[in-house]
N, C-alpha and C positions, 0 to 999 in steps of 0.2 A: 582400484579406481584409475582410469586413464590419466596419464600424466603425473602420477604420484610415484616417486621412487621409494624403495624400502629403506627408510631412514633409520638412524640409530635410535634405539629405544632406551629410555632411562630405566634404571632398576625398579623404581617405584611407579612406573607408568601405568600399571594395571590395577593399582590399589585405589580404594576409595577411603578417604580419611575424614574424620570430623575435626573441625577447627572453630575456635572462637577467638575473636580479637577485640581489644578495647579501642585501640588507636584507629581512627577512621579519617584518613586524610587523602587528599588527591595527589596522585603521583605526578612526576615531571613529564607530562604528556607533550610538552613543547619539543623535547628531544625526539619523540616518536614522530610527531607531525613533520619535523624537519627532515627526518630520515627519508620518508617517501610517503606521500599522501595516501596512495592507494593501498598502503601496506597493512590494512587491518590492524592498525596500531592501537591507539588509545586503549589502554589495558582494561582487562575485565574486572568485574566487581561482583560481589554478592552480598551476603548479609551477616550480621553478627548473631551471637547466641540469643535465644529468646525463650519464652515459656514453652513447655511441652505441648506438642500438637500431634494429632493423628496424621497430619500431612508431612511427607518427607520431600525436601527440595534437594535435587542433585544439581550441583553448581559447576559450570564451566566458565572460568575466567578468560580474560583477554590475553594479549601477547605478554610474555614474561621476558623483560629485558633488563640490562644492567641498570641499577639505581632505582628500579621501580618497586615500590612496596606492594608487591603483587598480592600477598596474603591479605593485607589490610584492605586493599581495594576490592578484592574478590569477595571478601566477607560482607561487603556492603551492598553488592548488587541485588536488586529486586526486593530489598527489605520493605519498601513501601507497598509492594504487591502481595508479599507473603510474609507478614511480620511474625507469625507464630509457627512457621514451619520448622521442623527439625532439619537443619542444614548440613549437607555433606559436600565438601569440595571433591570433585572427581579429578584425579591427576591425569594430565596429558602434557606433551612437551611445550605447548603454547609458544612456538617459535616466533622470533621477530621476523619482520618483513624481509630483512636482508639475509636471513638464514645463514648459509655457509659462505656467503660471498667474502666476508673478511678473511676466511682461511686462504682464499686464492690471492687476496691482495696483501695480507700481512700474516704469513704463516707463523703459527705459535701464539696467536692472539687469544684472548680469553673472553671475547664478546660474541663469538659465533654461536648460533643456535640451530636447532632443527628447522627445516623449511616449514612454511605455512602448510604446504601440501602434505608433508609427512605428519605434521601435528594434527591436521584435520583427520587424516586417515586413522591414526592411532586413537584420537579422541572419539571418533565414531564407534570404533570397536569397543573401547572402554565404556562408552555410554550404554551400548547394548548389554554388556556384562553387568554394569551397575543397575540397570533397569530391571533385568531379570532377577537380580538378587535383592531387590527392594520391594517388600510386600506393601499392600494397602495403597491409600491415596498418594500419588506421586506426581510432582511437577518437576520437569527438567528445565533448568534456567541457564541461558548462555548470554554472554556479553561480548560484542565485537567479534574477535576470532572465535571465542566460545560459541557465539551464535552461528558462525559458519560451521562449526562442528555439529551443531544441532541440525542445520539445514542438510548436511551430508548424511547424518544419521536418519533423518526423516525420509530421505530419498531411499536409503538402503532398506529401512524397515518397511517401507511401502511395498517392497517386493519380497519380503522375508516371511516364509510360512511359519517360522519359529518365533516371530516377533511377539512381544507381550500384547495381550488383548488391550484394546483402547480404553475399556472401561476403567475409570479411576486414574487415567494417565493424561497429562497435558504437557505442552511445551510452551515456554515463553522466551522470546528472542529480543534482546535489547541491542539497538544499533546494528541490525543484521546487515552484513556486507552483500548478501545475495537474496534479495526479496523485492516483491512488487506489491504495493498496497493501493487502495483507491486514492491515496494521498501522495504517494512517493514511489520513486525508483531508486534502488541502491546502485552503487558504483559498478559492481560486477554484473548486475542485471542489464547494463547497457551493452554488454558484450554478447555475441552470438553464442548460444549453447554449444559446447564442444570446444570452445576456444581455450587453448593452453596459454597460461600466463607464466612465462619463464621466471620472472623475478620472484614470484611467490610459490612457484612449482605447484600450480593448481589448475585444474581443468574446470571450466564453468559448466554447471549443470543447467538443464532446462527446468521449467516449472514441473512440480510434482504434486499430485494430490495425496495427502496423507490421511491415514485413518485416525489420527490423533487430533484433538482440539489444540489449536495453536494460537498464541497471542504474539503480535509483533508490536514493539514499541519503538517509534521513530522520532527523533528530535528534528525539528525544523532547521534546515540549512546544514545538517550534518553531512560532510563530504562522503562518508562511508555509506550511510543509510538513506540519505536524501540528496542524492547527486543531482545537480541541475540538468534537466532534460534539454536545455539549450546551452551546452557547454561553451558555445562561442560567445556567450555573454561573460566578458572578462570579470566584471564586478561580482557576478553570481559565483563564478568559479573561485575567485580569490576569497570571497566571503566564506564559502564552504570549507576552504583549506584552513582558514583561521578558526572556524568552528570546531575543528579537530581538537584544538587546545582547550576550548571553553565549554563544549557541551557534549562531545561524543560519549565520554565515559559518564558524565553527569546525568545523561538520560536514564541510566540504570539506577540512579538514586531517586528517581521521581516516584510519585504515587499516582493512583488512578484519579485522585481528586485534582491533580494538576492538569488533567486533560479535559477540556470543555466537551459537553455532550455532542456537539456537532463535529468533533474531531475523533469520534469513535464510530467504527463501522464494522458490522458483522456480516460475514458471508458464509454460506454452507456449500460444501463441495458435493460431488456425486457419491462420495462414500458416507455422507451424513455427518462429517466432521465440520466444526466451525473454525473460522479464522477471524479473530478479532484484531483489528488494527487500531492502535492508539497513536495519534499524531500530536506530539507535544509541542505547543507553540513556544517560540523563543521571543522573550520580551525585548532584550537588548540585542541590537544588531552586532554579530560577532566581529565584523570588519572594523568597527569603530571602538570595540572594547579596549584595545590597547591604549587608546587616548584616555579613556576613563582611568585605566591603571596608572597612567603617567600623571594623573592629577588634573587633567583638563576638566573644568566645571561641567557637571552633567547637563546644565541648561544649554551650554554651547554644543555639546555632543548630541543632545536630543534634537537640536535644530538641524545639525548635519545629517542625523539619521532620517529626518523627515524628507530630505532631498535624496539621499543615497538609497534608502530602502526600496522605494518604488522601482529604481533601476535594477536592484538586485532581484526583486520579486519577478521582474520581467524575464528572468532566466528560468522560470518554472511555469509551464503551461497551465498549471492548476490555477494560477492567478489571473488568467485571461478573463475569466468570468467569476469574480469573487463571490457572487451570490449563488452560484450554481452548487447543487449538492454533489457529494462525492459519487463517483460512478460505482455501480455494483447493484446487487439485489439485497436489500435488508430483509432477512428471513421473517422478522416479526411483522414488518409492514406487509410483506408478501402474504403471510398467513392471514392477516386482518382483511386484506383485499379479497383473498380467495373466499374467506368466510362470508364477507359481505355479498360477493357475487352469488354464492350458494343460496343465501337468504333471499337475495333479490330474485333469483331464478325460481325459488319456491313460491314467493309472493306473486310473481307474474303468472305462474301456472294456475293460480287460484282465481285469477281475474276472469270475468265473463268474456266470451269472445266478442270482438268488435261488431257493432251493429252494421248491417248492410246499408249503405247509403243509396237512397233513390236518386238516380241521376236527374238533374234538372234539365228540362227540355229547353233548348235554345231556339229562338225564332229563326226561321229559315225563309229563304226566297227561292222559289222555283221558277226558273226562266225557261222559255221554250228554246229549242235548238237554234231557231232563226234569230231570236233576240240575243242569245249568247254570241252568235257569229257576228251580228251587227255591232255589239259592244266591243268585241275584239278588233273589228275593223276601225272603229272610232279611236280606240287606244293607239292603233298603229298609224293613225292619221289618214286612213283611206276614206274618201268621200262616199257617203251613203245617200240613198234616195230620201226624199222628204218623208215618205211613209215609214221607212226604217228609222229615221231620226226621231219620229214621233214615238215609236215603240221604245227607243232607248230612253227618251225623256220620261216615259211612263214608268219604266223600270227604276230609274233614278228616284222618282217620286215615292215609289214603294219603299225603297231603302230609307229615305228620310223619315217616312212615317213610322217605320219599325225602330229606327235609331235616331231619336230627336236630336241627339248631341252632334250629329254629323251636319256640317254646314253645306 
C-alpha cells in the first residue's frame, strides 16, 4: 500500500488465538487522547467468552500502548451486537499513533511501537488469512485502529479474485477512523484520497464498494468517527477531543437497542451489499463531563449544557435541519415505493380510456371588415364619420347583448 513501509513484524503477528477474560474495565484513554487526537487512539475492544454459537467473530482491537489493558478491552468490543459468537482475537501490531517517534527522540526507550500504517498493512493481511481459515458464518469486528484495518482489508478484498465469497461473511466497524455515513464523517475522510499522513505513516484511501455486508457504529461527537464538518467551530472541535476520553472506546460497548430507529440507516451498493449505519446519541455533553467528574452538581451542569450544546451542534451541518431525515436511499422504502408504483401502473392500465369531451361552443361576433376598421380607428382616437360611428355603436350593443355582465 502506498505510503506504508515494511515495518517490523512481531513473531505472533500471523496467528489467531482465542481468549476469554473476566475483568472488563476501561483503559486509561486520557493518555492516548493527550498524545495526539488524530492518532486512532482509544484502544480497541471486543467481547468475553459466551455460549457456543455457529457464528465466529474475528476481532481486531484498537491501539496497544503502555499501560493499556488491551486484552481486557478487546474482549469486550461488540459484545452487545454479537453476544453468542465464538470470539477469536486476531493478532496484529496495533501500533500507537506516535509509532517509532520515541526512538528518534529518546533512543533506547521502551514505548516505541510499530506505526499505524505498518499495523494496518499487517492486520489486513492477517485478516485475509484468518477469514480464509474460518468456516461457516463469520463476522469480522474492528474497533478504532482495528476498524481501520477492516477498512483497508475491505478495499483490498474488493479487488482480490481469491477473496472469500461474501455469503455468510459480514464486517462491523466501531468508531471507524475512515468512513462516511448519512450521519457522520470520520477524521480521515476529511482528507483528500491519496493524502499521506506522516505522523501515522498512512495513506488515505478513497471510498470503496465492498462485496460484503458492513455495519458502521459511530458515537455522536467522537473525534475519530464523527469529526465536526465545520472544524472552525472551536467548541465543537474541543468537545470532540474530550469525547475521545469518554466515548470513543465506549461506543464498541453499546448494543443495537441503544440506537433509536431514526439513527439507523441502510443503503445498498452496486454489488448488492448492504451498509448499515448506527449513530449512537450521546446523552451527556463530553465538554462538560469533567465538571461532573469533579463533583459539580448535575443540575448546574445540565443548565450549562443547555447553553453550550447548541453551540457545539452548530459545528455539524446535520443539525442545520434537525427534522430532516438522513440522506441516502433506504432499500426497504425504495422497494415499497417501487412495488406501489407497479401496482398503480397495473391499476391504471385497467381503467377505461377517458371519454372525449365535446367542446362547448362559445358565442362569437362577426364584424364586417369596414366595422373592424372603424373600431380600430376609434381606439386610436381617429375621428370617424357619423355613419361609421353608428355602426360602431351597433357592434357595441351586440357585445352587451351577448355578455350582459359587460357595462
